[in-house]
N, C-alpha and C positions, 0 to 999 in steps of 0.2 A: 322892706326891700321890694323893689318893683320888678315884676316879670311881665313881659309882654311878648307876644308872638306876632311876627310880621310875615305874611305869606305873599310871595311873589309868584306870579305865573309868567314864566319867561319863555320866550321863543328864541332859541339860539340859532344863529346863522353863522356857518363857517365860511370864511373867505380864504383864498389861497395863501395870503401872507400874514394875516393877523387874526387874533381871537378876541371876542368881546370880553369885557371885564365888568364886574358888578361891584358897585360901591355901596356900602351900607351906611346910612346916615347915623351920625352921632357915635359911631364905633370908636373913633379916635378920642372923642371927648370922654367917653366912659372908661377907656383904657388908661387915659392919663390920670384920671381921678382914683385909679386903683379899685374901681368897683367891678363886681363880677359881670361877665358878659351875659347878655340876654340870650335866651334860646331863640334861634332863628331856624325856620324851616323853609327850604327852597325847593320848589317843585318846578320841573321844566320838561320840555319835550324837544328832542332833536329830530328835525325833519330831513336833514341832509346827511347821507351816509359818507363815511370816510373810506375811500377806496385806495388801497396800496397795491403796487405791483413789484414783485421781486425780480431783479434782473436775472436773466438766464446765465447760469455759470457753465462755461465750456472749458474742459481741460483737454488741451491738444496733446495727443500722444502718438508716437510713432511705434506701432505694434511690431513692426519688423525689427526695430532696434532692441526690443525686449526679448524677442524669440531667438535672435541671432546667436547668443551664447549657448543656448540649449541645443540648437540645431548644429552648431559647430561641434559640440561634444559628441552628438550622435554620429555625425559624419566621421569623426575620428575612430569611433568604436567599430563602425561597419567597414571602414576602409582598412582596418588592421588585419593582416594575414597571419594565421597561426604559423608558428615556426616550423611545425611538422609538414606544412603544405607549401612552404616557399620553394623547396627543391623536392618535387614529388618523388622522383626516382630514388633519391637518397633516403627519404622518410618512409617509403612504402614498406621496406623490410622492418624498420623499427616499429611501425604500427602493427604489422602482423605478429611480431614477436611479443607484443604487449599482452599482459595478462588480462587486460580489460576487453580485448577483442574476442568476439564469440565465434566459435567454429561449429557450424551445424553438421559437420561430417561425422562427429563421434556418435557411435551407436552402442556403447557399452551398457547403458541403462535400459532395462526392459519395462515396458508399460503394460497395463492390463488391457485386454485379456492376455494371460500368460501363454496359453496354448490352445490350438484347435485340433481335435482328434477326428479323423475320418477313416474308420476301419474298412479295409478292403478285403472281402472274403473271396477266395479263389473258388472257381467252379460255380455251379448253379444250386448251391445249397440254400434252402429257405430257412430263415431264422424264425424261431418261435419266440425267444426272449433273449435279452442280453444285459450285461452290466459292465461298466468301466470303473475300475477302482484305482485311485492314485494313492500310493503308499509312501511313507517317509523313510528316513535312513534306518529306523528301528524296525521296519516291516509292519508298522501299524497303519491302518486305513486312515487316510487324511481326508479324502473326498470320494464320494461314490455317485455314479450316474447309472440309471437303468432305463430299459424300455422294452418294447415288444413289437413284433411285426417285421416285415421284410422291406420296409421303406429305407431310403438312404439315411445312414447314420452320420450325424454331425454333432460333435460335443464341443462346446466352447467353455473353457475354464478360465475364470477371472482371477484365480489364485487364492481363493478363500476356501476354508473347510466348511463342514456342516454347522459349525458354531460361529461362522462369520469371522474367523481369525485368518489373517494373511499368512502365507507360507513364510518359513524362515529362510532368509537369504543365506547362501553358502551351504545349506543343507542339501542332501541328495534325495531325489524323489524318483519313483518308478511308477509306471502305469501297467495295469493288467486288464486285458479285455477277455471276457468270458461270454460265450453264447451257446445256446441250445438249438439244434436244428429241429425240424418238424418230426423227425423220427425219435427225438428224445436223447440224441447223442450230445454230450457236452464237449466244448472245445475251449481251449485256453491259449492266449497269445500274450507274451510278456515283452514289453517295450524296453528301450534302452534307458538307463538311468540319466537323469539330467539335474542340473542345479542352476540357480540364478544368483549371481554375485551382486548385482545392483538392480533395484526395483523401485519404480515410481508408482505410488498409489495414493489416491485421494481418500482421506478419512474425514470423520465428522469435525475433528479439531484442527485440520490443516492438511496441506500437501506433504506427503512423506517421501523422502528419497533414502531408502535403506540400502546400506552397503555392508557386506560381510567383513568382519574384522580380519579374518585370515587372508582376504583378498587385498586389504589395505596396508597392513603393517608387517614388518619383519620381526621375527621372534628374537627379541633382545631383552635381557633382564634389567639393565641399568637405565636404558633410555628408550624413548618412543621414536621409531623411524618408519617413515612411509616408503613403501616400495617404489622404485623408480618407474617400473612398468605400469603402475596403476595411476599415474598422474593424469593420463587422458580421461580416466573415469572421474577423477575429482574435477578436472577441467569441465567435463560435460555437466557435472553437478552444479558448478558455479554458473555455467551458461543458462541452466534451467532457472536458477534463482534470479537472473537478470530480468526475466519476464515478470517478476513480482517485486520490482524495485520499490523500496519504501516500506514494505511489510516486515513485521518482526520475524526474526530467524532464530531457531534454537538448534543446538547440536546435543544429542543425548547418546551416550556411549554405554554399551553393555559388555563387560569384560570379566576376566578371571577374578579381579578384585575391584573395589570401588576406586581406590587410588590409581590403579593402572588404567581403568576406564576413563578417569578424569583427565589423565595425561593424553590419552588418545583423542578425547573430545576437544581438548585445547589445541592439539596439533591440527585437526581438521578445521577448527574455527579460525586459526591463524592463516591457513591457506585460503580459505574462502574470503576472509577480510581483505587479503592482498589482491584478490582477483575481482572483488566487488566494489572497491574504492569506499570502504566503510571502516570504522574503527572496530577492532576486535572486541572491545567492550560492549558494542552494540549487539553482539551475538551471545545469547544466553546458553550456557553449557550446564550439563548435569551428567551424573554417572551412576550406574547401578551394577551390582554383581549378577551374573547370569551363568547358566550352564553352557558348556561348549557349543551345543547345537543352536543356541539363541544369542550368541555373541555377535553384535553388529553395531553400526553407527546409524542413527536416525537423524537426518537433516530435515528439519520441519519448517515449512513456510506457513505462518498462521494467516491463511487467507479466508478463514471462517470464524 
């Protein structure tokens, strides 16, 4: 069998409408005889580059036509007048009577500091030393302040005792002022008893609104009933919670029994839910048994 290699050096030139062709001699004769094709190696060099240019594609769009449906929807939303504002005079009373409206005029809740004491001593007596004692309903010392000298006496009480425990809402407290003059004569002044039914105080685990049970509920055995005259206090509590919209809320009740306290907690939670536009299930409730002097409702906003 014969093998031969034919090498051509070609210089190819491209023209606009036709391409050169290469004919190999004796190829047709060999193919017709059924013989195997010989190996052919073709080497060439193209000196002319083929350049193509893609046409610029332009899509004509009218942007206004695309945006018009969206703009039309927004115009409809902004042009819609709430039903309560269409006739303002008729809707005004309805808005004010709504439970969602806040009324800043309520002042039933007390905030810290609880009290400021400024003893005024008659005459020109010079004080050697003094002390101010706050006692609870059992006569036990709850908080004590003391000092010396004849300077002006101003005592600010935040509501905590020496153990950093807040006072019990609904419990009765009294203050006693004792002083000794320069001659060594002791003097005592007893103040009027006072109590706090609703207290707002910030603690490490949240903002507490504590309300005394006896100020909230009517004494009934079979059912839990909130006093009618205490609704402004609960309304003020709900208004305070509106400043913390979105934060978790808990209601913890301390009562005679756990079951009774749970009913009280649920009653307060239902009232708050109706005034805050939230589901009652979003308010966590809990109940504990407590002695009479410590029975209260704690509404907690978990802001920490």
